[in-house]
Structures are given as C-alpha cells and as structure tokens.
C-alpha positions in Angstrom: -0.2 -0.1 0.1 2.6 2.3 1.0 4.7 1.8 -2.4 1.5 2.2 -4.6 1.2 5.9 -2.9 4.7 6.5 -3.2 5.2 7.0 0.5 8.7 6.3 1.9 8.5 7.5 5.4 6.3 5.1 7.5 5.2 7.6 10.0 1.9 9.2 8.8 0.2 12.3 10.4 -3.2 11.3 11.7 -6.4 13.2 10.9 -7.4 15.3 14.1 -11.1 16.8 13.5 -12.0 20.3 15.1 -9.0 22.1 13.8 -5.8 20.8 14.6 -5.2 19.3 10.9 -4.7 21.7 8.4 -4.0 21.6 5.0 -0.5 23.0 5.9 -0.1 19.8 7.9 -0.9 17.3 5.4 1.2 18.9 2.8 4.1 19.1 5.1 3.6 15.6 5.4 3.4 14.7 1.8 6.4 16.7 0.9 8.9 14.2 2.7 7.5 11.0 1.7 5.0 10.7 4.4 1.1 11.1 4.1 -1.5 13.0 6.2 -5.3 12.7 6.4 -7.6 15.9 6.2 -10.2 15.5 8.9 -13.7 15.6 7.4 -15.7 15.1 10.7 -17.3 18.7 11.8 -16.9 20.1 8.3 -19.1 21.1 5.9 -18.7 19.5 2.5 -18.0 22.7 1.2 -15.1 23.5 3.4 -13.8 19.8 2.8 -13.9 20.5 -0.9 -11.6 23.3 -0.3 -9.4 21.6 1.6 -9.0 18.9 -0.8 -8.6 21.4 -3.6 -5.5 22.9 -1.3 -3.9 19.9 -1.0 -4.4 18.3 -4.3 -2.9 21.2 -5.9 0.5 20.3 -4.3 0.9 17.0 -5.7 1.3 14.9 -2.6 -0.4 11.8 -1.4 -3.0 12.4 1.1 -6.1 10.7 2.7 -9.6 12.0 3.8 -11.2 10.7 7.0 -14.9 10.5 7.5 -17.1 10.0 10.9 -19.2 6.8 9.8 -22.7 7.6 11.4 -23.1 5.3 14.6 -25.3 7.2 16.8 -25.9 6.6 20.8 -29.3 8.4 20.9 -29.6 10.3 24.5 -32.8 9.4 26.3 -34.6 12.7 27.0 -34.2 11.8 30.7 -30.7 11.5 30.6 -30.3 14.6 28.0 -31.8 16.9 30.3 -30.5 15.7 33.6 -26.9 16.3 32.1 -28.1 19.7 30.8 -29.0 20.9 34.6 -25.8 19.6 35.6 -23.7 22.0 33.2 -26.2 25.2 33.7 -24.1 27.0 36.1 -20.8 26.3 33.8 -22.9 27.7 30.8 -24.0 30.6 32.9 -20.4 32.0 33.4 -20.2 32.6 29.6 -23.7 33.5 28.9 -23.9 30.2 26.6 -27.2 28.7 25.8 -27.4 24.9 26.2 -29.7 23.3 23.4 -32.9 22.4 25.2 -33.4 19.2 22.9 -30.8 16.6 21.6 -29.4 17.3 18.6 -29.0 13.9 16.7 -27.4 14.5 13.1 -25.0 12.5 10.8 -22.3 15.1 10.1 -23.7 15.4 6.3 -22.6 12.0 5.7 -24.4 11.4 2.5 -23.1 14.8 0.7 -19.3 14.1 2.2 -19.5 10.4 0.6 -21.0 11.9 -2.8 -17.8 14.6 -2.7 -15.4 11.7 -2.4 -17.1 9.8 -5.4 -17.6 12.6 -7.3 -13.8 13.9 -6.7 -11.9 10.9 -5.7 -9.0 11.1 -3.5 -6.0 8.7 -2.9 -7.2 7.3 0.3 -10.6 7.3 2.2 -10.6 6.2 6.0 -13.2 6.0 8.3 -13.8 5.9 11.9 -16.8 5.3 14.6 -18.8 3.1 12.3 -18.4 0.5 9.7 -19.8 1.7 6.1 -22.2 -0.4 4.1 -20.4 -2.5 1.9 -21.9 -0.6 -1.3 -20.1 2.7 -0.5 -16.8 0.8 0.1 -17.2 -0.8 -3.3 -18.2 2.3 -4.9 -15.1 4.3 -3.2 -12.7 1.4 -4.4 -14.3 1.6 -8.0 -13.6 5.2 -8.1 -10.0 4.5 -7.5 -9.8 5.5 -3.7 -8.1 3.1 -1.0 -10.4 2.4 1.6 -9.3 2.4 5.1 -11.0 1.6 8.6 -9.8 2.5 12.1 -10.4 -0.7 14.5 -9.7 -1.1 18.0 -9.8 -4.9 18.5 -9.4 -7.9 16.3 -13.1 -8.6 16.0 -13.5 -4.8 14.6 -10.7 -5.8 12.1 -12.6 -8.9 11.1 -15.8 -7.1 10.6 -13.9 -4.1 8.2 -12.0 -6.8 6.5 -15.4 -8.5 5.5 -17.2 -5.1 4.3 -14.2 -4.9 1.6 -11.9 -2.5 3.7 -8.3 -2.8 2.2 -6.3 -1.8 5.3 -6.9 -0.9 8.8 -5.7 1.7 11.3 -5.2 -0.2 14.4 -5.8 2.1 17.2 -4.6 1.5 20.6 -6.4 3.1 24.0 -3.3 5.1 24.6 -4.2 7.4 21.8 -5.5 10.9 22.2 -9.0 11.9 21.1 -12.1 9.7 20.5 -11.8 6.4 20.5 -12.6 4.9 17.2 -14.5 1.9 18.6 -17.7 0.5 16.9 -19.2 0.0 20.4 -18.6 3.4 22.5 -20.6 1.8 25.2 -18.3 -0.8 25.8 -14.6 1.1 25.2 -11.8 -1.2 24.6 -9.4 -2.6 26.9 -7.8 0.4 28.6 -4.3 -1.2 29.2 -3.3 -3.1 26.1 -0.2 -1.5 24.2 0.0 -0.9 20.6 2.5 -3.8 20.0 0.1 -6.2 21.1 -2.8 -5.0 19.8 -1.2 -5.1 16.4 -0.4 -8.6 17.2 -4.0 -9.6 17.8 -5.0 -7.9 14.7 -2.5 -9.2 12.6 -3.6 -13.0 13.9 -7.0 -12.0 12.7 -6.6 -10.6 8.9 -3.7 -10.2 6.5 -4.7 -6.7 5.5 -2.2 -4.0 5.8 -1.7 -2.5 9.1 -1.1 1.1 10.2 -0.7 1.7 13.9 -1.9 4.5 16.2 -2.1 5.5 20.0 0.6 6.3 22.3 3.2 6.6 19.6 5.6 9.4 20.6 9.0 8.4 20.6 11.3 6.1 17.9 11.2 3.3 20.0 7.3 3.4 19.9 7.6 3.1 16.0 10.1 0.6 16.0 8.0 -1.4 18.3 5.0 -1.1 16.2 6.6 -2.1 12.9 8.3 -5.0 14.4 4.7 -6.0 15.4 3.5 -6.4 12.2 2.7 -2.8 11.1 3.6 -1.3 7.8 3.5 2.3 9.1 2.2 4.2 12.2 0.1 7.0 12.4 0.5 9.9 15.0 -1.5 12.9 15.9 -0.7 14.3 19.6 2.9 14.5 18.7 2.2 16.9 15.9 -0.4 19.0 17.9 2.4 22.0 18.7 3.9 21.9 15.4 4.0 25.0 13.2 1.6 23.5 10.9 -1.0 22.4 13.7 -4.2 24.3 14.2 -4.7 23.5 17.8 -5.5 26.3 19.9 -2.9 28.1 21.5 -4.5 27.1 25.0 -4.4 23.4 23.7 -0.6 23.3 22.5 0.4 24.9 26.2 -1.4 22.8 27.7 0.1 19.9 26.7 3.4 20.4 28.6 2.1 22.5 31.4 2.8 21.1 34.7 -0.8 21.6 35.5 -1.7 18.8 33.3 0.4 15.8 34.3 -2.0 13.0 33.7 -4.9 11.9 30.7 -7.9 10.6 31.4 -10.8 8.8 29.2 -14.0 10.6 29.5 -17.4 10.8 27.9 -17.9 14.2 29.4 -17.6 16.5 26.3 -19.2 14.2 23.5 -20.9 11.5 25.1 -18.4 9.1 23.1 -15.2 8.1 25.1 -12.1 10.2 24.4 -8.8 10.7 26.1 -7.7 13.9 27.3 -5.6 15.9 29.6 -7.7 15.5 32.9 -9.5 18.8 34.1 -11.9 19.7 36.0 -14.9 19.4 33.6 -13.5 15.7 33.2 -13.4 15.1 36.7 -16.7 16.8 37.6 -18.9 15.8 34.8 -17.4 12.6 33.4 -19.0 10.4 35.9 -22.7 11.2 35.3 -22.3 11.8 31.3 -24.5 9.4 29.3 -23.0 7.6 26.5 -24.8 9.8 24.0 -22.9 10.7 20.9 -23.6 13.4 19.1 -26.0 14.7 21.3 -23.5 15.6 24.2 -21.0 17.0 21.4 -23.6 19.5 20.4 -24.7 20.2 24.0 -21.2 21.2 25.0 -19.9 22.7 22.0 -20.7 26.4 22.6 -19.3 26.1 26.0 -15.9 24.6 24.9 -15.8 27.4 22.4 -16.4 30.1 24.6 -13.9 28.5 27.2 -11.3 28.1 24.5 -11.6 31.7 23.7 -11.5 32.8 27.3 -8.3 30.4 28.1 -10.2 28.5 30.6 -8.7 25.2 30.8 -11.1 23.8 33.3 -13.8 23.3 30.7 -11.7 22.6 27.5 -11.5 19.2 25.7 -7.7 19.2 25.8 -7.6 16.0 23.8 -4.2 14.2 24.1 -2.6 10.7 24.1 -0.4 9.4 26.7 2.5 10.7 25.3 1.5 14.5 25.1 4.9 15.7 26.9 6.9 14.6 23.8 5.0 16.9 21.4 7.4 19.6 20.3 7.3 23.1 18.8 8.8 22.4 15.4 7.9 21.9 11.9 5.8 19.0 11.3 8.4 17.3 8.9 10.8 17.5 12.0 8.7 15.9 14.2 7.7 13.0 11.7 11.4 12.5 10.4 12.7 12.3 14.0 9.9 9.7 15.0 11.0 7.6 11.9 14.5 7.6 13.6 16.4 5.1 11.6 13.4 3.1 10.3 
C-alpha cells in the first residue's frame, strides 16, 4: 500500500478533527515522503472540498477521514439531567445550551457524494462501519479504503466489508476512541504492539498502528509487531502547521496537566484528554450519547477556549503528550522515524 502511494517515510499524520489538522500539515507530511489525512469530521462538504483542492494542488499523497454515523441516542431524561448539571458552567459565559438533543449524521451522504465525484487517494473511516456498497463504490472510483479499528473483532468486520487496510488504534491514543461500540470501550491497558499482533492474527490486511506513539522506539516496536506504518496525532499538535488552539498547545506541556483520562464528558463518546475540572466533575455522570452531548457542550467549549479557561476545554491528548515539540511537522515525523 505504501509503495503504491509513493510513501517512503512510514510515520503518517493522523486526522484530528475540530481544527488541529490543517491542509498545511497534510502538505508538509506529503512533501517528505509521508502522508497526512484531512479530517472531514465536523466540516461542511464545501469546506472539505476546499481543503481537498488545496492539498491536491501540491501533488502530494493524502487521505480524507470521515466519521461514519454510529449514533448513541440520548434519552430525554438523561439529556435534560446532564444539561441541568452544566447550566452553572454555561451561565458563566452566557452560553445557551440546546434544550433538546441534536442528533445528526455530520452530513454523511453529501461527503460520500463529494468523494465519489472527486476521488482522493485514500479514504479512511472511524466510529462506524460503512455499507459494503459505499466501500465498493469508493474503491471503484480509485480510492484505497482504510478503516480504524480497536480490536481483532472489529478488524474482521472491516475486512469482511471490503476494507483494504486498517488503522489499529491502541487505547493510549488521544481524542475519540474509534470503537464501534462506544458503550463498551476497548481494554484500557493494551499496548499498541500487542494489539497489532492480535489484529495481525485475525487478518492479512495492511496495518497502520496508532495510539501512544510519541518516541522513535514506539515506532520501531509497532513495525516489528507487524504494522507497515504508524500514524501520529498528539505528537503533531504543537507543530507549526497545527491548527490546535494556543491554549491546547500550551496545556500539553504545562505542569498543571500531568495525566490523561478517558471521558464521555465532552461529547458523549469515550475520548482521551488531559485531566481537568470538566472531565473530573462531569465524566462520571455523562451518558453515552453521541453526537447529542457533542452539540450540547460545543458552544461552552468554544467560549472557554476563547477565554483560555482550561477547566472546561476538551484538551485531547494521548499518553505521550509531553513529547510534543514546537517544530515543523516534517521534523517531528522524521525524528519519530529515527533509523527506520
């Protein structure tokens, strides 16, 4: 797969939705023989199309990642109870919390239509498993289809659906878990090499390792376990091309945040973030309800980011966040590759 795409550096730039992944970051990866993925999640189809055009103009290999609809609807009772719990926080910033759950599919159909009409080299999926017909259509259009999995069972399901390669996400990863069953998150302590080995035993598809990869030995271990490449996200958050907020970048290395936690507090779906007040206070009572909780807390999180209030921000981060450096993305990817 890497040879077909012209990739010579087996350390790829993972997609990070919500702003951190920029076209400049994807282009920087492609220019050094790596590859980056544009993050299609939360974007409008038009905004995604514009980013695709920007990257395509540079003539580098790249991919696009989409969130597959896999809703966990919120009951009215649970939603309203959580909303009431957040009202005091919202009042501090004069933020109105949606009174009823917002359940959407992130404009799924329109984004698939975009990728079929204007094919890209690689399409990757997370959160859910697309219909076989969609995977087949994307392959026929010339795209390589990749799916993110968190277990050997999910790998088998993706392979049976026609996926051509897998991103194997270990639980040390920052941001959302890609699991197909967010109400039953993956084992919290399995290291990436072990998970790769289990998935390798379940399928012969090419594997890309992700999750907790922050130093060159992590890359070496993943490749020795059977991965063709690795994908890193947290390691790139402080790079010059990253679109992460200054507050987020600074928090990754601040003494105030010395640990990460998996929480549903921000979006209703398990995700790893720097441990802060919001995760501690609201994680234990947050229902498994995505995307309703994402929309419920969105305006509050944006207001807190603008104010620099790290108590209330979703500071996504993997366990190796302390190793994120302020440097060009190309330097980060090359440094992690080491002597591979």
